BAVO-736271 format. One record per residue: x negated, y negated, z negated of N, C-alpha, C in turn; residue in three letters. Coordinates in steps of 0.001 Angstrom, whole numbers, padded with zeros to 6 digits, always signed. Example, Ala and Ser with C-alpha at 12.3 -4.5 7.8 and 13.67 -1.06 7.14 Angstrom:
# residues 2
-013190+005690-007800-012300+004500-007800-013200+003300-007800ala/-012850+002250-007080-013670+001060-007140-012900-000030-007870ser/
# end
This chain:
# residues 365
-001317+000927-000247-000196-000077-000176-000443-001241-000224unk/-001901-000480-000854-003064-002619-000518-003643-002609+001285unk/-003858-001747+001758-003845-001798+003208-002817-002782+004112unk/-001448-002426+003895-000416-003012+004164-000158-004467+003389unk/-000612-004767+002461-000356-005765+002185-001485-006129+002528unk/-003069-006355+002578-003704-007307+003277-003302-007291+004542unk/-002553-006339+005210-002664-006512+006909-001563-007763+007117unk/-000059-007853+006679+000965-008306+006829+000318-010421+005731unk/-000455-010071+004885-001436-011281+004208-001949-011980+004834unk/-002496-011354+005953-003276-012032+007291-002696-012118+008215unk/-001887-011391+008550-000782-011704+009483-000114-012643+009865unk/+000775-012829+008953+001547-013993+008008+000889-015451+007917unk/-000741-015073+007416-000904-016548+006932-002492-017688+008099unk/-002510-016387+009235-002652-016656+010202-001667-017389+011033unk/-000133-016527+011026+000534-017436+012117+001079-018775+011813unk/+001316-018152+009716+001758-020039+009450+000789-021106+009940unk/-000748-020781+009757-002005-021472+010097-001858-022219+011414unk/-001443-021305+012203-001247-022201+013889-000237-022527+014019unk/+000856-021995+013659+002247-023818+013927+001889-024634+012817unk/+001333-024554+011389+001188-025393+010545+000291-026830+011786unk/-000614-026188+011980-001775-027049+012575-001101-027570+014006unk/-000117-026975+014561+000684-027376+016114+001390-028478+015209unk/+002115-027965+014223+002663-029444+013872+002468-030634+013501unk/+001166-030220+012604+000361-031761+011974-000657-032318+013201unk/-001026-031712+014655-001279-032175+015593-000609-033196+016898unk/+001032-032920+016666+001804-033500+016961+002254-034538+016283unk/+002669-034928+015327+002981-035974+013763+001213-036815+013655unk/+000233-035912+013930-001519-037241+013922-000772-038034+015504unk/-000793-037231+016756-000394-038145+017928+000077-039002+017557unk/+001551-038781+017672+002784-039303+017122+002576-041004+016254unk/+001412-040727+014749+001276-041643+014132-000467-042526+015044unk/-001038-041881+015250-001323-042699+015966-001563-043341+016949unk/-000024-043120+018075+000442-043923+019155+001553-044716+018583unk/+001924-044106+017494+002253-045950+016804+001591-047104+016084unk/+000380-046660+015412-000507-047427+015170-001284-048262+015757unk/-001279-048249+017060-001844-048676+018207-001332-049801+018434unk/-000140-050260+017972+000720-051967+018013-000350-052505+017190unk/-000964-051824+015587-001327-052852+015065-002296-052703+015353unk/-003233-051593+015579-004548-052463+016295-004921-052855+017194unk/-003844-053303+018409-004360-054413+019233-004099-055117+018499unk/-003740-055556+017958-003365-057129+017414-004517-057182+017008unk/-005682-056903+016046-007069-056530+015561-006588-058038+013985unk/-005171-057430+013566-005370-058169+011832-006472-057427+011118unk/-007041-058714+010787-007564-058746+009929-008761-058126+009649unk/-009052-057274+010832-010502-057006+011528-009922-055427+011355unk/-008545-054778+011795-008125-053130+011608-008011-053723+013328unk/-009142-051741+012778-009165-051732+014047-009264-049679+014217unk/-010090-049799+015281-009383-048167+016330-009825-047091+014627unk/-010756-046620+014031-011459-046372+012861-011035-046360+011958unk/-009975-047653+011399-009720-047270+010225-007652-046805+010758unk/-007422-046859+011347-006366-047262+012069-006542-044867+012363unk/-007287-044663+012204-007551-043454+012421-008198-042597+011412unk/-007948-043658+010301-008620-043015+009018-007224-043278+008492unk/-006152-044445+008770-004722-044544+007802-003996-043776+008802unk/-003885-042570+009901-003390-041625+009908-003712-040441+008791unk/-005138-040104+009158-005131-038505+008481-005065-038532+006760unk/-004815-039993+006542-004803-039965+005295-002940-039710+005072unk/-002285-039722+006223-000910-039057+006115-000906-037824+006451unk/-001702-036802+007020-001469-035677+006614-000947-035249+005715unk/-002240-034572+004572-001177-034573+003438+000223-034040+003014unk/+000945-035942+003276+002190-035618+003330+003296-034963+004537unk/+002686-035067+005311+003483-034048+006845+003107-032505+005747unk/+001969-031941+005396+001834-030804+005378+003000-030267+004790unk/+002921-030712+003026+003906-031272+001658+005454-030856+002640unk/+005439-032048+004254+006557-031424+003798+006817-030791+005406unk/+006102-030207+005417+006261-029256+006819+005983-028022+006819unk/+005023-027455+005262+004786-026063+004992+006183-024645+004948unk/+006850-025054+004701+008068-024336+004277+009068-023844+006001unk/+008434-025085+006839+009470-024864+008283+008454-023739+008694unk/+006730-024222+008334+005620-023048+009364+005726-022037+008254unk/+005853-022078+007444+006100-020865+006923+007051-019981+007020unk/+008224-020531+007392+009998-019368+008160+009582-019473+009149unk/+008617-019838+010385+008333-019563+011560+007290-018874+011672unk/+006303-018954+011115+005119-018006+011321+005504-016440+010961unk/+006332-016636+009288+006710-015104+009365+007652-014912+010235unk/+009075-015266+010860+009304-015152+011575+009134-014157+012574unk/+008566-015026+013078+007266-014578+014379+006329-012704+013861unk/+006298-013358+013072+004899-011778+012368+006755-010429+012666unk/+007451-011336+012148+008431-009820+011177+008702-009474+013328unk/+009314-010279+013582+009925-010206+015068+008713-009839+015863unk/+007755-010370+015939+006324-008914+016777+006627-007270+016369unk/+005633-007453+014966+005796-006319+014800+007028-005190+014838unk/+008468-005423+014947+009868-004479+015193+009652-004742+016654unk/+009122-005323+016982+009454-005246+019493+007728-004136+019220unk/+007154-003977+018467+005795-003172+018917+006216-002261+018223unk/+006850-001432+016900+007547-000539+016393+006319-000554+015236unk/+005704-001568+015420+004892-001118+013456+005365-001550+012865unk/+005948-002183+012685+007194-002330+011247+007764-000926+011464unk/+008281-000381+012290+009028+001336+011992+007808+002065+011472unk/+006304+002095+011733+005040+002658+011466+005134+002683+009606unk/+005276+001399+010023+005032+000676+007951+006367+001286+007530unk/+007129+001302+007893+008456+001948+006881+008255+003649+006546unk/+007166+004072+007999+007400+006152+007622+006357+006072+006652unk/+005867+004264+006726+003922+005078+005373+005128+004849+004247unk/+006062+004388+004010+006203+004094+002216+006948+002995+002154unk/+006789+001856+003091+007020+000213+003498+008537-000206+002991unk/+009693+000158+001500+010752+000594+002066+011926-001454+001588unk/+012799-001336+001730+013418-002785+001576+012671-003828+000520unk/+012464-002965-000314+011979-003774-001702+010819-003733-001954unk/+009089-002239-001091+007898-003235-001224+008195-004130-000934unk/+008832-003916+000940+008014-005113+001577+008225-006794+001543unk/+009712-006306+000960+010585-007837+000230+009561-008469-001322unk/+008701-007171-002077+008190-007535-003289+006569-008718-002577unk/+006135-007751-001404+004766-008060-000569+005004-009685-000342unk/+006325-009971+000622+006543-010953+001096+006160-012235-000541unk/+007331-011645-001198+007830-012508-002100+006253-013191-002556unk/+005111-012379-002958+004099-012805-003479+003470-012935-002911unk/+003295-013238-001315+002502-014014-000244+003450-015838+000109unk/+004972-015342-000585+005471-016581-000975+005012-017797-002140unk/+004837-016359-003010+004161-017581-003778+003340-018572-004489unk/+002266-017506-003161+000876-018602-002685+001587-019751-001759unk/+002796-020117-000656+002709-021324-000464+003394-021744-001153unk/+003595-021521-002055+004502-022447-003050+003965-023066-004101unk/+002821-022389-004531+001963-023064-004979+000957-023769-004174unk/+000599-023340-002947+000074-024645-002312+000150-026198-002256unk/+002042-025842-001646+003285-026439-001887+003506-027851-002968unk/+002878-027527-003884+003636-027663-005143+002122-029175-005804unk/+000789-028081-005357-000434-028873-005277-000647-030114-004430unk/+000282-029963-003156+000576-030813-001885+000778-032120-002336unk/+002060-031655-002658+002986-032633-003258+003014-033050-004633unk/+002236-032886-005737+002408-033831-007390+000411-033976-007222unk/+000120-033556-006376-001929-034470-006741-002197-035059-005413unk/-001765-033879-004298-003613-034618-003024-002156-035690-002055unk/-000921-035277-001731-000249-035351-000939+000083-037474-001999unk/+000262-037451-003409+000727-038598-003909-000656-039483-004195unk/-002098-038855-004206-002931-039470-004140-003266-040152-002760unk/-002984-039436-001411-003312-040056-000356-002435-041251+000030unk/-001630-040889-000543-000247-041722+000033-000311-043476-000924unk/-001695-042910-002630-001451-044982-002822-002435-045571-001808unk/-003951-044790-001072-004391-044977-000285-003998-045411+000762unk/-003065-044904+001293-001430-045317+002571-001522-046412+001963unk/-000843-046632+000880+000191-048017+001171-000332-049256+000518unk/-002211-048855+000199-003155-050045-000597-003009-050655+001294unk/-003580-049121+002026-004678-050292+003908-002580-050856+004223unk/-001643-050219+003510-000501-050704+004089-000390-052558+003662unk/-000844-052673+002933-000867-053694+002232-001557-055030+003028unk/-002655-054452+002776-004055-054720+003377-004124-055402+005247unk/-003465-054281+005778-003243-054693+007097-002111-055073+007394unk/-001532-054422+006927+000089-054320+007803+001116-055719+007076unk/+001129-055615+005689+002086-056560+005100+001932-056090+003944unk/+003046-056296+003018+003087-055838+001537+004205-055262+002046unk/+004329-054149+000765+004899-053268+000219+006582-054251-000349unk/+007588-054216+000209+008890-055066-000297+009834-053214-000104unk/+011216-054173-001057+012742-053422-001237+013392-053866-001171unk/+013087-054915+000241+014591-055571+000255+013972-056986-000068unk/+015476-057657+000256+014988-059204+000609+015065-059557-000968unk/+016056-059037-001622+016366-059461-002685+015934-058563-004240unk/+014742-057976-004212+013765-057236-004535+014133-056514-005321unk/+013904-055186-006563+014492-054383-006989+014546-054539-008534unk/+015183-054651-009363+015735-054679-010638+015382-053154-011530unk/+015224-053853-012627+015175-052732-013779+015094-053082-015037unk/+016136-052995-016329+015791-053467-018009+015065-052523-018184unk/+014939-053421-019455+014716-052539-020789+014646-053541-022203unk/+014846-052747-022760+015150-053276-024745+014268-053086-024947unk/+014266-054381-025875+012703-055038-027326+013674-055285-028427unk/+014198-053998-029101+014985-054570-030515+015793-054952-030021unk/+016577-056415-030801+017640-056759-030000+018047-057582-028833unk/+016785-057943-028391+017139-058422-026647+017047-057327-025716unk/+017272-058171-024782+017458-056759-023286+016558-057916-022247unk/+016095-057008-021131+015794-057894-020438+015553-057237-019165unk/+015984-058532-018015+016278-057515-016076+015192-057845-015744unk/+014380-056989-014781+013343-057695-014470+013562-057558-013519unk/+013009-058264-012662+013424-058438-011098+011874-058427-009990unk/+011527-057452-009503+010456-056962-008739+010760-057773-007255unk/+010086-058880-006355+009560-059093-005544+008947-058000-004063unk/+007922-058128-004168+007540-057406-003589+005410-056735-004755unk/+005058-055456-003751+004127-055429-004617+002703-055442-003305unk/+001916-056111-003917+000258-056537-003142-000342-055585-003072unk/-000370-055130-004253-001435-054102-004694-000739-053166-005259unk/-000726-051815-005992-000358-051063-006893-000615-051658-008831unk/+000213-051783-009467-000801-052689-010581-000685-054612-010033unk/-000254-054914-009001+000018-056701-009276+001299-057161-008102unk/+001925-057205-008802+003414-058287-008248+003393-059063-007935unk/+004178-059350-006768+004545-060760-006292+005893-061064-006319unk/+006338-062791-007089+007812-063002-007275+008608-062100-007982unk/+007821-062374-009423+008522-061632-010835+009741-062648-011539unk/+010792-061727-011723+011802-062755-013116+012498-061785-014056unk/+011625-062542-014784+012259-062197-015576+013574-062848-016381unk/+014705-062145-016686+016001-062917-017544+015614-062182-019093unk/+015692-062724-020620+016041-062516-021884+017259-062439-022564unk/+018157-061846-022876+019241-061944-022637+019292-061295-024570unk/+020391-062393-025206+020464-060940-026589+021205-060448-027494unk/+021748-060108-028140+022618-058521-028937+023883-059178-027874unk/+024007-059884-027899+025915-060546-027852+025703-060429-025368unk/+024917-060476-025333+024555-060756-024192+024431-062304-023266unk/+024154-062662-024112+023455-064391-023677+022573-064144-023536unk/+022498-065378-021998+021635-065465-021234+019660-066326-022903unk/+018703-066161-023127+017673-067108-023707+016934-067659-023312unk/+016711-066980-021957+015427-067412-021506+015428-066275-019773unk/+014211-067625-018873+014512-067185-017356+012523-067816-017626unk/+012053-066731-016905+010693-066818-016300+010946-066336-015532unk/+009652-066896-014117+009760-066934-012923+008451-066784-013401unk/+006913-065649-012503+005622-066025-011908+005825-065213-010533unk/+004768-066860-009842+004863-065982-008520+003811-064713-008334unk/+002881-064532-009594+002194-062774-008916+002484-062290-010369unk/+001295-061053-010709+002562-060536-012103+000722-059768-012404unk/+000210-059043-013150-000677-058164-013419-000678-057160-014044unk/+000290-055851-013418+000382-054726-015063-000248-054694-015838unk/-000731-054382-017248-002406-054310-017903-001965-053068-018849unk/-002438-052641-019522-001824-051899-020638-000475-052614-022179unk/-000003-052148-021598+001496-051842-022333+001972-054078-022398unk/+001052-054300-021319+001714-055891-020890+001461-056376-019833unk/+001995-057215-018939+002116-057850-018078+001966-058829-017765unk/+000998-059614-017706+000301-061154-017465+000509-061578-015863unk/+001992-062616-015902+002255-063811-015604+001631-064665-015372unk/+001176-065074-013691+000365-066107-013400+001372-067640-012380unk/+000927-068441-012590+001508-069583-011954+002734-069280-012535unk/+003900-069639-013912+004591-069183-014389+005338-070420-014680unk/+006735-070335-013715+008167-071439-014714+008653-070563-016041unk/+009001-071629-016769+010173-070631-017672+011660-071944-018225unk/+012596-070827-018504+013502-072326-019013+013638-071359-019648unk/+014079-071595-021479+014599-071606-022182+016082-072551-022666unk/+016594-071178-023235+017990-071953-023929+018397-071558-025170unk/+018604-072778-026092+019236-072825-027027+020158-073593-027786unk/+021157-073050-028813+022280-074380-029355+021966-074540-030521unk/+021124-075713-030991+020646-076324-031728+021807-077239-032443unk/+021949-077287-032916+022662-078258-033635+023929-078483-032931unk/+024361-077233-031965+025790-076838-032083+026167-077352-030876unk/+024575-077758-030194+024609-077923-028332+023674-077136-028191unk/+023989-077016-026294+023235-076041-025812+022641-076808-025055unk/+020973-076815-025128+020120-077613-025039+018759-076488-024342unk/+018438-077101-022444+017687-076342-022198+016263-076988-021693unk/+014972-076171-021909+013478-076123-022331+013033-076283-020776unk/+012071-076916-020350+012155-076173-019343+009555-075816-019719unk/+009215-075863-018695+008377-075212-018935+007289-074496-017891unk/+006474-075416-018345+005297-074400-016358+003649-074536-017483unk/+003983-072761-017323+002063-072083-017575+001587-071615-016397unk/+000179-071674-017131-000946-071484-016363-000636-069367-016880unk/-000472-068944-017307-000628-067238-017851+000830-067164-018880unk/+001675-065950-019243+002026-066288-019692+002207-064341-020216unk/+002279-063897-021029+001684-062618-020607+003125-061646-022085unk/+004205-060600-020712+005095-059804-021856+005005-058670-022020unk/+005165-058437-022997+004563-057064-023643+005791-055868-023805unk/+005352-054680-022252+006904-053820-022047+005569-052849-021264unk/+006715-051969-021911+006728-050301-021620+006193-049701-019809unk/+006678-051308-019132+007514-050203-018163+005505-050298-017021unk/+004979-049130-016797+003618-049080-016625+003604-049409-014965unk/+002775-049179-014141+002098-049999-013106+003353-048310-012278unk/+003323-047699-012743+003629-045969-011442+005080-046264-011502unk/+005566-047051-012564+006731-046747-012836+007794-048014-011420unk/+006680-049356-012583+006993-050395-010898+006880-049710-009258unk/+006064-048948-009207+005484-048775-007260+006885-047602-007640unk/+007573-047129-008925+008699-046472-007909+010120-046952-007546unk/+010225-048425-008179+011273-049327-008085+010613-049760-006602unk/+009438-049771-006033+009522-050365-005135+009362-049173-003802unk/+008478-048446-004173+009074-046937-003359+009913-046254-003295unk/+009223-044603-002932+010556-044258-003279+010120-043136-003732unk/+010998-042440-004635+010820-041820-005722+009979-040963-005656unk/+010416-040263-003636+010067-038665-003831+008457-038909-003782unk/+007805-039806-003285+006325-040084-003535+006115-040217-004111unk/+006732-039874-005703+006138-039633-006863+005408-038198-007583unk/+004675-038624-008626+003979-037570-009152+005246-037022-010257unk/+005633-035710-010199+006928-035043-010818+006590-035245-012454unk/+006129-035458-012591+005882-036414-014621+005869-037343-014120unk/+005192-038065-013189+005988-040013-013826+007240-040395-013134unk/+007261-038952-012274+009113-039568-011626+009339-038909-012993unk/+009593-038122-014069+010000-037581-015154+009813-038614-016479unk/+009010-039410-016526+008779-040528-017579+009302-041613-017053unk/+009559-042179-016018+010625-043316-015414+011842-042504-015724unk/+012483-041908-015517+014078-040457-015814+014086-041695-016848unk/+013158-040846-018222+013151-041068-019474+013655-042544-020169unk/+012602-043137-019707+012845-044524-019472+013562-046319-018812unk/+013917-045032-018142+016185-045460-017464+016570-044658-018262unk/+017017-043776-018911+017955-043394-020282+017933-044221-021137unk/+016608-044174-021677+016944-044954-023158+016793-046164-023097unk/+016963-047004-021753+017703-048245-021693+019049-048022-020921unk/+019696-046969-021290+021003-047644-021226+021290-047488-019516unk/+020258-047385-018073+020954-047353-017151+020967-045936-016390unk/+021736-045852-015749+022042-044638-014356+020780-043983-013609unk/+020395-042643-013997+019168-042086-014046+020110-041395-012596unk/+020737-040814-012876+021212-039696-011570+020415-039352-010196unk/+020357-040747-009506+019592-040672-008303+018185-039876-008435unk/+017332-040385-009327+016036-040414-009947+015992-038637-010193unk/+016490-038032-010999+016945-037129-011766+017034-035648-010987unk/+018049-036467-009619+018013-035300-008201+016390-035510-007694unk/+016187-036041-007435+014584-036136-006274+013974-035636-007785unk/+013958-035724-009016+013499-034481-009570+013143-033510-009550unk/+014877-032671-009091+014772-031128-009511+014542-030907-008164unk/+014849-032063-006710+014687-031568-005393+012657-031033-005353unk/+011940-032237-006219+010504-031706-006821+010127-031113-006942unk/+011252-030382-007855+010870-029202-008879+011039-027714-007444unk/+012137-027788-007208+012845-027025-006760+012126-027180-005083unk/+011331-027725-004934+011342-027801-002886+010092-026736-002858unk/+008872-026583-003812+007803-025530-003367+008671-024635-003497unk/+009694-023997-004313+010408-022164-003931+011456-021969-002683unk/+010779-023435-002344+011511-023028-000766+010886-022191+000270unk/+009555-022043-000558+008570-021098+000663+009382-020072+000675unk/+009573-019364-001137+010017-017805-001435+011137-018154-000195unk/+012521-018530-000178+013662-018677+000246+012902-018621+001820unk/+012411-019489+002449+011971-018983+003875+011556-017558+004134unk/+010416-017154+003249+010254-015791+003584+010946-014605+003268unk/+012287-015431+002454+013220-014197+002282+013971-013816+003524unk/+014279-015309+003708+014965-015552+004976+014789-014986+006222unk/+013546-014556+006512+012556-014180+007587+012006-012837+008110unk/+012487-012584+006276+012322-010275+006139+013906-009742+007186unk/+014537-010608+007122+015667-009147+007700+015506-009028+009246unk/+014597-009900+009888+014277-009751+011172+012962-008271+011349unk/+012803-008040+010594+011784-007295+010866+012313-005292+011337unk/+013806-005574+010278+014825-005360+010793+016145-004559+012343unk/+016029-005774+013030+015729-005726+014444+015785-004862+015034unk/+016629-004506+015639+015701-004016+016529+015914-004348+018630unk/+014353-004655+018980+014518-005255+020002+014777-004759+021287unk/+015089-004878+022657+015554-004549+023978+014694-005176+024704unk/+013649-006024+024282+013067-007160+025462+012112-007652+024575unk/+011273-008124+025457+009772-008917+024833+010143-010515+024250unk/+011905-011380+024555+011691-012005+023957+012072-012879+022520unk/+010892-012954+022140+010649-013388+020170+011899-014361+020455unk/+011007-015007+021855+011478-016862+021202+012623-016622+020697unk/+013374-016882+021252+014730-016905+020913+015463-016413+019761unk/+014592-015404+019177+014436-015229+017358+014310-016245+017299unk/+013182-016734+017323+012438-017940+016397+012718-018450+016127unk/+013200-019427+017904+014187-019642+017851+015752-019958+016472unk/+015822-019081+016264+017128-019001+015513+016775-018766+013605unk/+015833-018730+014097+015430-018845+012878+014992-019650+012490unk/+014084-020741+012807+014280-021984+012858+015360-022524+012402unk/+016415-022516+013680+017883-023613+013361+018058-023111+012379unk/+018025-021782+011237+018103-021619+010412+017374-021737+009295unk/+016379-021922+009060+016017-023425+008215+015877-024534+008611unk/+016395-025150+009483+016837-026449+009417+017687-026905+008931unk/+018256-026064+009383+019966-025602+008636+020022-026145+006541unk/+019329-024989+006518+018797-025805+004866+018117-026200+004503unk/+017551-027022+005158+017438-028377+004789+018868-029774+004933unk/+019342-029384+005997+019976-030192+006173+021455-030215+005210unk/+021388-028569+004674+022018-028687+003786+021719-029479+002509unk/+020576-029444+001577+019504-029433+000798+019895-031261+000446unk/+019718-032137+001790+019439-033770+002482+021042-034242+002262unk/+021825-032921+002529+023551-033527+001878+024000-033357+000696unk/+024308-031861-000012+024343-032082-001077+023487-033102-002101unk/+022516-033612-001134+021522-034778-002483+022356-035699-002364unk/+022879-036311-001328+024268-036998-000588+024855-037076-001561unk/+025638-035613-001093+027002-035945-002414+026788-035648-003472unk/+026132-035072-004483+025759-034820-006021+025357-036557-006318unk/+024672-036918-005747+024902-038239-006283+026298-039363-006492unk/+026964-039186-004775+027908-039753-004836+029139-038958-006072unk/+029482-037665-006404+030436-037095-007289+029450-037057-009037unk/+028372-037312-008833+027614-037402-009810+027719-035632-010405unk/+027594-034729-009378+027421-033528-009867+025972-033189-010879unk/+025989-031978-012011+024906-031519-011620+023233-031299-011482unk/+022444-032355-011467+021019-032866-011283+020428-031379-010351unk/+019722-030501-011563+019640-029087-011053+020615-028163-010396unk/+021797-028231-010414+022414-027851-010124+022577-028421-008069unk/+022591-029127-007990+022414-030018-006184+021083-029955-005967unk/+020102-029341-006391+018549-029060-006303+018488-027178-005484unk/+018778-026824-006738+019382-025197-006460+019828-024490-005889unk/+021258-024924-005572+021949-024618-004706+022417-023686-003649unk/+021487-025031-002850+020641-024680-001374+019861-023171-001569unk/+019110-022814-001614+018111-022289-001983+019266-020893-002468unk/+019675-020767-004059+020043-019318-003847+021185-019333-003537unk/+022108-020403-002455+022779-019295-000615+022685-018800+000361unk/+021058-019713+000255+020618-019030+001128+019585-017664+001132unk/+019110-017550-000153+018717-016683-001098+020068-015502-000621unk/+021305-015651-000953+021586-014517-000825+022471-013980+000140unk/+022269-015548+001308+022393-014661+002816+021541-014177+002762unk/+020692-014369+002165+019650-013236+003318+019318-012321+003392unk/+019414-011839+002127+019691-010556+000853+020949-010046+000890unk/+021904-010625+001612+023281-010201+002275+022338-009446+003822unk/+022280-009969+004638+021785-010138+005749+020610-008624+005856unk/+019753-008583+004892+019074-007458+005047+019464-006502+004518unk/+020218-006322+003595+020866-005427+003257+022198-004576+003751unk/+022714-005767+004474+023450-004606+005985+022967-003861+006960unk/+021711-004797+007556+020733-003737+008809+020238-003323+007653unk/+019959-003113+006616+019209-001468+005948+020055-000464+006050unk/+021638-000532+005961+022263+000238+005410+023033+000745+007078unk/+022969-000558+007474+023638-000055+009066+022446+000788+010058unk/+021130+000579+009883+020104+000929+011186+020020+002269+010310unk/
# end
């Protein structure tokens, strides 16, 4: 059985690597063509070399997104080819039953799942950070709309609504507004800074305009100030600020979890981010779903050599899985479904369908 395991591991790994390189080559070409518009403008010394570095830094993110699909295509191709050449029939007569075949594929799927997790939680976030820094320097600033992004924080009996216009670099913000309220919800002060640096448990705002409101002697008074710097103590980290401006699916799982805890502690809705958190948790496990989905192809009887049609059919099944996964995410956010159920349901459905198909083929054939 060790020989069979090594044989399947080698064949599937080579097929997955070949398909992955093909897809990455296409993405690299498309990204480079899209980047030529910035290279031709020659802004801030941006040239072809920097453009190639920028495109190469996006490869880990593409690999993270593509790996489950390439695992499905590569595994289907190997299973269908073995069935066509009757090699899988020989393996079955050598003692490779459905349970053992499923176990071998799941063990290989765990390797792909671990690779996907490392890519999504360590490699891709680090390269994405460099991509964003290059985008800031050569393409412009990171922003989240004309009105910026909002966050809320409680500090004792006071609460703050925080508005971020955009992010010039990670840890350096632009157009920052702080709106301070008392426990009754009355506005106490408005602080606006052109820029802000995120430091350890503190934001330092620069070129600050501050308006303080008070009710001294029964009369409402308004005091305007202009300050060079203003320090605001806060637990909002640079990663949380980046989450507000950037997409949450580009964060590390732990950073996203900490951001969710911050939202909860300040009485804000975290449904969208909880769904993204559980999707990041379950996404590597989709590699297991893909290998289970591919196994029934080994039990099909081919009358001709048209493997491409079966690979295409498997690819459509894989794409439908990711489509259902995205649809469940949107519906779950709108209907306020349990986040872990929203993330896990598509994988469970397709796993049951795959196992049912495998059982039907084994019993019928």
